[in-house]
C-alpha positions in Angstrom: 0.1 -0.1 0.1 0.9 3.4 -0.6 1.7 5.2 2.5 0.7 8.4 1.4 -2.7 7.5 0.9 -3.1 6.2 4.2 -6.5 7.7 5.9 -6.5 6.2 9.6 -5.7 3.2 12.0 -8.4 1.3 11.9 -8.8 1.9 15.5 -9.0 5.5 15.1 -12.5 4.8 12.8 -15.5 6.0 15.1 -18.5 3.2 15.3 -21.2 5.8 16.3 -20.0 9.0 13.8 -17.6 9.5 11.0 -13.9 10.3 10.5 -13.5 13.7 8.5 -10.5 13.7 5.9 -9.8 15.6 2.7 -9.1 14.5 -0.8 -8.5 15.9 -4.2 -9.6 14.7 -7.5 -8.2 14.7 -10.9 -8.8 18.2 -11.1 -7.3 19.2 -8.5 -10.5 20.3 -6.7 -10.3 19.3 -2.8 -13.3 17.6 -1.4 -14.2 16.5 2.1 -14.5 12.7 2.5 -16.1 10.7 5.5 -15.3 7.1 6.9 -18.1 5.5 8.4 -18.3 2.0 10.4 -21.2 -0.3 10.4 -21.8 -3.8 11.7 -24.8 -4.4 9.8 -26.7 -5.4 12.8 -28.2 -1.9 13.0 -30.5 -1.8 10.2 -27.4 -0.8 7.5 -27.6 -2.6 4.0 -24.7 -5.0 3.7 -24.6 -4.5 -0.2 -27.7 -2.9 -2.1 -29.1 -4.1 -5.9 -31.5 -1.3 -6.9 -29.8 -0.5 -10.0 -27.0 1.9 -10.9 -25.9 4.2 -8.8 -22.4 5.7 -7.3 -23.0 4.7 -3.7 -22.3 0.6 -3.3 -20.9 -2.3 -4.4 -18.4 -4.6 -2.3 -15.5 -2.7 -4.2 -16.1 0.4 -2.8 -16.1 -0.6 1.0 -13.5 -2.8 3.0 -14.4 -5.3 5.9 -13.1 -5.0 9.4 -13.0 -7.0 12.3 -15.7 -8.6 13.7 -17.4 -8.0 10.8 -18.3 -4.3 10.9 -18.1 -2.9 7.5 -16.2 0.3 6.5 -17.6 2.9 3.9 -16.4 6.2 2.3 -18.8 8.9 1.1 -17.8 12.6 -0.2 -18.7 14.8 2.5 -22.3 16.2 1.1 -25.7 15.6 1.2 -27.4 14.6 -1.9 -30.8 17.2 -1.2 -28.2 20.4 -1.2 -24.5 19.9 -2.0 -23.3 22.4 -0.3 -24.5 21.1 2.6 -22.1 19.3 4.8 -23.2 15.8 6.7 -19.8 15.9 8.9 -19.8 19.6 10.2 -16.8 19.2 11.7 -17.1 17.1 15.1 -18.7 14.0 13.3 -21.9 13.4 11.9 -25.0 12.5 13.5 -26.2 8.9 13.3 -29.5 7.5 14.1 -29.7 3.6 14.1 -26.7 2.8 11.4 -28.0 5.8 9.3 -25.9 9.3 9.1 -28.5 12.2 9.7 -28.1 15.4 7.6 -29.1 17.8 10.3 -29.9 20.4 8.2 -33.1 18.7 6.3 -33.7 15.6 8.1 -32.1 13.5 5.4 -31.1 9.8 6.6 -28.3 7.9 4.8 -27.8 4.2 5.3 -24.4 3.9 6.4 -23.7 1.0 4.0 -25.1 1.8 1.0 -24.7 5.6 0.7 -29.2 5.4 0.1 -31.1 8.1 1.2 -33.8 6.4 2.9 -36.1 9.4 4.4 -36.0 13.0 3.3 -36.1 15.4 0.7 -33.3 13.2 -1.4 -34.8 10.0 -0.8 -33.8 7.1 -3.6 -30.6 9.0 -3.8 -26.8 8.0 -3.1 -23.9 9.5 -1.7 -20.8 9.5 -3.8 -18.6 6.6 -2.7 -14.9 6.5 -2.5 -12.9 3.1 -2.8 -10.9 2.1 0.3 -9.0 -0.9 1.6 -8.1 -2.0 5.2 -4.4 -3.3 4.9 -2.4 -4.3 8.2 -4.9 -2.3 10.6 -4.9 0.5 8.5 -7.5 2.4 6.0 -5.8 3.6 2.7 -7.9 5.2 0.0 -7.6 3.3 -3.0 -9.7 5.3 -5.5 -8.3 6.5 -8.7 -10.1 9.4 -9.0 -9.1 10.7 -5.5 -6.0 11.3 -3.6 -5.8 11.6 0.1 -4.8 15.1 1.2 -5.0 15.0 5.0 -7.1 14.7 7.9 -10.2 17.2 9.0 -12.2 19.6 7.3 -11.4 22.1 4.4 -9.6 25.2 5.7 -11.6 28.4 4.5 -11.2 31.8 5.1 -14.1 32.1 7.7 -15.9 34.6 5.8 -19.5 34.0 6.2 -20.8 37.2 3.9 -23.6 36.4 1.4 -23.2 37.9 -1.7 -26.3 37.0 -3.1 -27.8 40.0 -2.9 -25.0 42.4 -4.2 -25.4 44.1 -7.6 -22.2 43.9 -9.3 
């Protein structure tokens, strides 16, 4: 495994929340991504056969000790893609589902499918990962690991939507 693509040690991935990190795509854009662990006993899907989408498949997840499944998703809601699921302190979860706190959308942590809310039926965008030697690695051909934590911003929350130019 390429050490530069190591996301975290397996034991660092929380089971009741998410681990936030940054990636870049082939165009050089930086995105946030999240790792989430699910054990399948909490209602989360172990696979999906609902048709084509970005969200699932065994090649998009890795098994963890004790049967816990790891999944990796880009950190944005499918309802409004500028809304982050993990806002920097771990995503809220309920019964094995990620919860978008803004509009109440629920996403199955194993398949990425929105099971409830304004984007029901949509899927989170999956990133390919693997576990090797107790570490989790990003193995997606379209993304490269940048580092842990959120994207740094300048803290300017000023809206310019009503400014004439």
